[in-house]
C-alpha positions as CSV (number, residue, x, y, z in Angstrom):
1,M,-0.3,-0.5,0.3
2,H,1.5,3.3,-0.9
3,Y,0.6,6.1,1.2
4,S,0.6,9.7,0.9
5,P,0.4,11.3,4.0
6,L,-2.3,14.2,4.5
7,I,-0.2,17.0,4.6
8,N,1.7,16.6,1.4
9,N,-2.1,16.5,-0.5
10,I,-2.7,19.8,1.6
11,A,0.5,21.3,0.4
12,N,0.9,20.2,-3.3
13,S,-3.0,20.7,-4.1
14,R,-4.2,24.3,-6.1
15,E,-7.1,24.7,-4.1
16,S,-7.3,28.0,-1.7
17,A,-6.2,28.0,2.0
18,F,-9.8,28.2,2.7
19,R,-10.6,25.1,0.9
20,K,-7.3,23.0,2.7
21,Y,-9.2,23.9,5.9
22,Q,-12.5,22.5,5.1
23,D,-10.3,19.4,4.0
24,L,-8.6,19.2,7.5
25,F,-10.6,20.6,10.3
26,V,-14.6,20.0,9.2
27,G,-13.9,17.0,6.6
28,S,-16.8,18.9,4.4
29,R,-17.0,21.7,2.1
30,S,-20.6,22.8,2.9
31,I,-20.9,26.2,3.7
32,I,-23.2,25.6,6.7
33,E,-21.3,22.6,8.2
34,L,-18.5,25.2,8.8
35,I,-20.6,27.1,9.8
36,R,-22.0,24.9,12.8
37,Y,-18.4,23.3,13.6
38,E,-16.5,27.1,14.4
39,A,-19.8,28.0,16.5
40,V,-20.2,24.7,18.1
41,L,-16.4,25.0,19.2
42,S,-16.1,28.2,19.2
43,L,-18.1,28.9,21.8
44,F,-18.1,26.0,24.1
45,G,-15.5,24.0,23.4
46,S,-13.6,26.0,26.5
47,F,-16.4,27.1,28.3
48,P,-15.4,25.6,32.2
49,G,-17.3,24.3,34.8
50,A,-20.6,21.8,35.3
51,L,-22.5,24.7,32.6
52,G,-19.8,24.2,29.6
53,L,-20.5,20.3,30.1
54,Y,-24.4,20.7,29.6
55,L,-24.0,23.2,27.0
56,R,-21.7,21.0,24.9
57,S,-23.8,17.7,26.7
58,R,-26.3,20.0,23.7
59,A,-24.4,21.6,21.1
60,Y,-21.7,19.2,20.1
61,P,-24.5,15.9,18.8
62,L,-25.4,18.8,16.3
63,L,-21.8,18.0,14.7
64,F,-21.5,14.6,14.4
65,K,-23.0,11.7,12.3
66,R,-25.1,10.2,14.9
67,S,-25.3,10.5,18.7
68,G,-27.0,8.6,20.9
69,K,-28.3,10.2,24.6
70,N,-26.2,11.6,27.1
71,V,-23.3,11.9,25.6
72,F,-20.8,14.1,27.6
73,V,-18.3,15.8,26.2
74,G,-15.0,17.6,27.9
75,K,-13.2,20.4,27.8
76,G,-10.8,21.1,24.9
77,V,-11.6,18.1,22.3
78,T,-10.4,18.5,19.3
79,I,-13.0,17.2,16.7
80,R,-11.6,16.5,12.8
81,A,-14.3,15.7,10.2
82,P,-17.8,15.2,13.0
83,K,-19.9,13.9,10.5
84,R,-17.9,10.8,10.0
85,I,-18.3,9.9,13.5
86,E,-21.0,8.2,15.2
87,L,-21.4,7.8,19.3
88,G,-23.8,5.5,21.2
89,S,-25.6,6.7,24.4
90,N,-24.3,7.3,27.2
91,V,-20.8,8.1,26.5
92,I,-18.2,10.3,27.8
93,I,-14.9,11.9,25.9
94,D,-12.5,13.4,28.3
95,D,-10.7,16.9,28.7
96,N,-8.6,17.5,25.3
97,V,-9.1,13.8,23.8
98,V,-8.8,14.1,19.9
99,L,-11.2,12.5,17.6
100,D,-9.8,12.4,14.1
101,A,-11.7,11.0,11.5
102,K,-10.2,12.7,8.2
103,G,-8.8,10.4,6.2
104,D,-10.3,8.8,3.1
105,P,-13.9,10.4,3.1
106,N,-15.1,7.4,1.5
107,T,-13.5,4.5,3.9
108,S,-12.3,6.8,7.7
109,F,-14.4,6.9,9.7
110,I,-15.1,6.5,14.0
111,K,-17.6,4.6,15.9
112,C,-18.4,4.2,19.3
113,G,-21.0,1.9,20.9
114,N,-23.3,2.2,24.2
115,E,-21.2,2.8,27.5
116,V,-18.4,4.3,26.5
117,E,-15.8,6.0,27.9
118,I,-12.6,7.8,26.6
119,S,-10.4,9.6,29.0
120,R,-8.3,12.2,29.1
121,N,-5.6,12.5,26.4
122,S,-5.9,10.3,24.4
123,I,-6.1,9.7,20.5
124,L,-8.3,8.4,17.8
125,S,-7.1,9.1,14.6
126,C,-7.6,7.8,11.2
127,K,-5.4,8.1,7.8
128,G,-5.5,7.1,4.9
129,G,-8.2,3.9,4.4
130,G,-8.1,4.0,8.1
131,S,-11.4,3.5,10.8
132,I,-11.7,2.6,14.1
133,E,-14.6,1.0,15.6
134,L,-15.5,0.6,19.6
135,G,-18.3,-1.7,20.7
136,D,-20.3,-1.4,23.9
137,F,-19.0,-0.7,27.3
138,V,-15.6,0.3,26.3
139,A,-13.2,1.6,28.6
140,I,-9.9,3.6,26.9
141,G,-8.1,5.0,29.8
142,R,-5.4,8.2,29.7
143,N,-2.9,9.2,27.0
144,V,-3.8,6.3,25.3
145,L,-2.9,5.9,21.2
146,L,-5.9,4.2,18.8
147,S,-4.1,5.4,15.1
148,S,-5.5,3.6,11.9
149,L,-4.6,3.2,8.3
150,K,-7.1,-0.2,8.3
151,P,-9.6,-1.1,10.5
152,L,-9.2,-1.3,14.0
153,I,-11.9,-3.0,15.8
154,I,-12.5,-3.5,19.9
155,D,-15.8,-4.9,20.6
156,N,-17.2,-5.3,23.7
157,N,-16.5,-4.8,27.3
158,C,-13.2,-4.3,26.5
159,S,-10.7,-2.4,28.5
160,I,-7.4,-0.5,27.4
161,G,-5.5,0.5,30.2
162,P,-3.4,4.7,30.1
163,Y,-0.2,5.1,28.1
164,S,-1.5,1.9,25.5
165,C,-0.9,2.2,22.0
166,L,-2.6,0.4,19.0
167,L,-1.4,0.9,15.7
168,A,-3.2,-0.4,12.3
169,S,-0.4,1.2,10.9
170,G,3.3,1.2,10.2
171,H,5.9,2.5,7.5
172,G,8.3,0.7,5.0
173,W,12.1,0.7,5.4
174,E,13.1,-2.4,2.7
175,D,15.0,1.3,1.2
176,P,17.4,2.6,3.3
177,E,18.2,5.6,0.8
178,K,14.2,7.0,0.5
179,P,12.5,8.2,3.4
180,V,10.4,5.5,5.5
181,A,7.7,7.6,5.0
182,L,6.6,7.8,1.5
183,Q,7.7,3.9,1.3
184,N,5.5,1.9,0.8
185,R,3.3,0.1,3.4
186,E,1.3,-3.3,3.9
187,I,-1.1,-2.3,7.1
188,K,-3.5,-4.7,7.9
189,K,-5.8,-4.0,11.1
190,I,-6.3,-4.8,14.5
191,I,-9.0,-7.1,16.2
192,I,-9.4,-6.9,20.0
193,E,-12.3,-9.6,21.0
194,E,-15.0,-8.9,23.1
195,N,-13.8,-8.9,27.2
196,V,-10.0,-8.4,26.7
197,W,-7.9,-6.5,29.1
198,L,-5.1,-4.2,28.3
199,G,-2.5,-3.5,31.5
200,A,-1.0,0.1,31.1
201,H,1.4,0.6,28.5
202,V,0.5,-2.2,26.6
203,V,2.0,-1.6,22.4
204,V,-0.4,-3.8,20.1
205,M,1.6,-4.0,16.5
206,D,0.1,-4.2,13.3
207,G,-2.0,-7.3,12.1
208,V,-2.5,-8.5,15.2
209,T,-6.0,-10.1,16.1
210,I,-6.6,-10.4,20.0
211,G,-9.1,-13.4,20.9
212,K,-11.8,-12.9,23.5
213,N,-11.4,-12.6,27.0
214,S,-7.7,-12.7,27.3
215,I,-5.7,-10.1,29.3
216,I,-2.4,-9.0,28.3
217,A,0.0,-7.4,31.3
218,V,1.1,-4.4,31.7
219,G,4.0,-3.2,29.3
220,S,4.1,-5.7,26.4
221,V,4.1,-5.5,23.3
222,V,2.2,-7.7,21.2
223,T,3.4,-8.6,17.8
224,Q,1.4,-11.7,16.7
225,D,-2.0,-13.5,17.9
226,I,-3.0,-13.7,21.0
227,G,-5.8,-16.6,21.4
228,P,-8.4,-16.9,23.2
229,Y,-8.7,-17.0,27.0
230,L,-4.8,-16.5,27.3
231,I,-3.4,-14.0,29.4
232,A,0.3,-12.9,27.6
233,A,3.5,-11.0,28.7
234,G,6.2,-9.4,28.2
235,T,8.5,-8.0,25.2
236,P,7.2,-9.8,22.1
237,A,4.9,-11.1,24.2
238,R,4.3,-14.4,24.9
239,V,1.4,-16.8,26.6
240,I,2.2,-17.0,30.2
241,A,-1.2,-19.2,31.6
242,R,-4.6,-19.7,30.7
243,R,-7.6,-18.2,32.6
244,E,-9.6,-21.6,32.4
245,S,-6.8,-23.2,34.3
246,K,-6.3,-23.9,38.0
247,D,-3.6,-21.5,38.4
248,M,-5.9,-18.4,38.4
249,D,-6.5,-18.7,42.1
250,T,-2.2,-18.2,42.0
251,F,-2.7,-14.6,40.2
252,K,-6.3,-13.3,42.2
253,S,-4.4,-14.2,45.4
254,D,-1.3,-12.1,44.3
255,S,-1.3,-8.6,45.8
256,A,-0.6,-6.5,42.5
257,Y,-3.7,-8.3,41.0
258,G,-5.9,-7.7,43.8
259,N,-5.0,-3.9,43.2
260,G,-6.2,-3.5,40.1
261,T,-3.0,-4.2,37.8
262,L,-1.3,-7.0,36.6
263,S,2.6,-7.2,35.4
264,P,4.2,-10.0,34.3
265,K,6.2,-10.6,37.8
266,A,2.5,-10.7,39.3
267,I,1.4,-13.3,37.1
268,E,4.6,-15.4,36.3
269,P,3.1,-19.5,36.8
270,S,4.6,-21.0,39.8
271,V,6.7,-23.7,39.2
272,S,5.9,-25.0,42.9
273,E,2.0,-25.0,41.3
274,P,2.8,-25.8,37.4
275,I,-0.4,-26.1,34.8
276,S,-0.8,-29.6,33.8
277,S,-3.5,-31.9,32.9
278,S,-2.8,-34.1,36.3
279,D,-3.9,-32.4,40.2
280,E,-0.9,-33.6,41.6
281,M,3.0,-32.9,40.8
282,S,5.1,-36.1,39.8
283,S,6.8,-37.3,42.4
284,D,10.5,-36.3,40.3
285,F,9.0,-33.2,40.4
286,Q,8.9,-33.2,44.4
287,E,12.1,-34.4,44.6
288,T,13.6,-31.7,42.0
289,S,12.6,-29.1,44.0
290,R,14.0,-30.8,47.5
291,L,17.2,-31.0,45.7
292,K,17.4,-27.9,43.9
293,R,17.3,-25.7,47.8
294,S,20.5,-28.2,48.4
295,G,22.1,-26.4,46.0
296,N,22.7,-29.4,43.4
297,N,23.1,-28.5,39.9
298,I,21.7,-31.1,37.6
299,E,18.5,-30.9,40.0
300,R,18.3,-26.9,39.1
301,I,18.7,-27.6,35.7
302,T,15.6,-30.3,35.8
303,E,13.4,-27.8,37.8
304,V,14.3,-25.1,34.8
305,L,13.8,-27.9,31.9
306,F,10.4,-28.4,33.6
307,A,9.6,-25.3,33.8
308,A,9.7,-24.0,29.8
309,I,7.7,-27.8,29.5
310,E,4.5,-25.9,31.6
311,E,4.7,-22.9,29.2
312,I,5.3,-25.1,26.2
313,N,2.6,-27.3,28.0
314,L,0.1,-23.9,27.3
315,Q,0.1,-23.9,23.7
316,R,-1.1,-27.6,23.4
317,P,-4.3,-28.8,23.8
318,R,-4.8,-30.9,27.2
319,N,-4.2,-34.5,25.5
320,Q,-0.8,-33.5,24.3
321,Q,0.8,-32.4,27.2
322,L,4.0,-33.3,28.3
323,E,4.4,-34.7,32.0
324,K,7.5,-33.8,33.9
325,S,8.9,-36.5,34.4
326,M,12.8,-37.6,33.9
327,Q,11.6,-40.6,31.6
328,T,8.9,-38.6,29.4
329,P,9.9,-38.8,25.4
330,L,10.7,-35.9,24.1
331,F,11.5,-36.4,20.4
332,N,13.2,-38.9,18.3
333,T,13.5,-38.7,14.6
334,S,13.8,-42.7,14.3
335,G,11.1,-43.6,16.6
336,P,8.5,-42.9,19.1
337,G,8.7,-39.0,20.6
338,N,5.4,-36.4,21.8
339,L,7.3,-33.3,20.0
340,D,7.5,-32.6,16.3
341,S,10.3,-30.2,14.9
342,L,8.3,-26.6,16.0
343,G,7.2,-28.1,19.3
344,L,11.2,-28.7,20.2
345,L,11.6,-25.8,19.0
346,S,9.6,-24.3,21.7
347,L,10.8,-26.3,24.2
348,I,14.5,-25.0,23.2
349,V,13.7,-21.5,23.4
350,A,11.7,-21.4,26.2
351,T,14.7,-23.5,27.7
352,E,17.7,-21.4,26.8
353,Q,15.8,-18.4,27.8
354,K,15.5,-20.0,31.8
355,I,19.2,-22.0,32.1
356,E,20.4,-18.4,31.3
357,E,18.2,-16.4,33.8
358,E,18.8,-19.6,36.2
359,F,22.6,-19.8,36.1
360,R,23.5,-16.5,34.3
361,I,25.1,-18.0,31.1
362,S,24.0,-18.5,27.2
363,I,24.3,-22.2,25.8
364,N,22.9,-22.5,22.1
365,L,20.9,-25.9,21.8
366,A,19.3,-25.6,18.8
367,D,22.6,-27.3,16.7
368,E,21.0,-29.5,13.7
369,E,23.9,-31.8,14.4
370,T,23.1,-32.2,17.4
371,I,19.5,-33.2,17.0
372,S,19.6,-35.2,14.3
373,Q,22.7,-37.1,15.7
374,K,21.5,-40.9,16.8
375,D,21.7,-40.3,20.3
376,S,20.0,-37.0,20.4
377,P,20.3,-35.6,23.5
378,F,16.2,-34.3,22.7
379,R,15.3,-38.1,23.5
380,T,13.8,-37.9,26.8
381,V,14.3,-35.2,29.5
382,R,17.3,-36.9,31.0
383,S,19.0,-37.0,28.5
384,L,18.3,-33.2,27.8
385,V,19.4,-32.5,31.7
386,D,22.7,-34.5,31.2
387,Y,23.5,-32.7,27.6
388,I,23.1,-29.3,29.3
389,S,24.5,-30.2,32.2
390,L,27.8,-30.8,29.8
391,L,27.7,-27.2,28.3
392,L,27.5,-25.5,31.7
393,G,30.2,-27.7,32.8
394,R,32.6,-26.5,29.9
395,G,31.5,-23.2,30.4
396,T,29.9,-22.7,27.1
397,N,28.6,-19.0,26.6
398,E,27.6,-19.5,22.6
């Protein structure tokens, strides 16, 4: 997609400054619409106190394409192309919000459902052919940016934490000699399904869909789809729990969760209470926990590997969950194994990361020769533990 910034179109236009103003701010060349726009914003836009709030609730609906009952608009709200904006009933638009639907006259719009709150200093901006659609009972926190060159859809009952950014836009960057803003862009869209909670400072990149009833932790950067009923955290965000699992009791009892926030630390799955298909920990895992406290290096590795297994289990069907046992088969190119190549790669990535966190040493397990050899260390949990111990013993730092 080739995107030409609106400012370029205005600068290159042979139209008068008056026409440019109509295109950029009013979104219409109707003189009546221009007079209405100027009168409402000039007379009531910054009017203080309760009287100002009341007057705006009566005057601003005259600007919009559609407006339900009980629409309250704060001071200093910026409205661009108001005839492309639709608001439901019981909508609150707080001070200094920007509703900018100027984009493409044929495809750009902002649409809010009923019972929507947009907190102060937030920006909803449509560029190019972008559009923004909010369902019913949506709460947008302070200083949030919703930017769209393609559809950006937030379904019913969603909460977007303060300082979050949802960017249904992007830049081409293949040509290092050409300005980034002038390069072709491949823009997709963002879909946030119903009953999703994004914590504060979350960034959602273009092309992402977040499934219903999911939670994204504070400070996460979401670069790929997150399925329904999941909790994700980190940069980039990765799944760390299922909301329907028994492990939710751990999160609800955490003080950070109880205070209404959700940080990666608060929702990190507990190794002592793993998410698995069985109700009780295996005897191997219990023994591992005991030996770890005594400082046994092999058992520290075992527990790290069990934690990695727990993590990839979150992405596997319940009937394909790996057991946390030393005898669990993992991957064998010439015989039965529980993991395919993609599953093995996921385990390797999770294990390398957790080994580095635990031992402060980087290891490289993703060696093609090692994986494919007859006596591969990836045959069972036990053989992989022994191999990692060997690498650590050599002081490998690849």
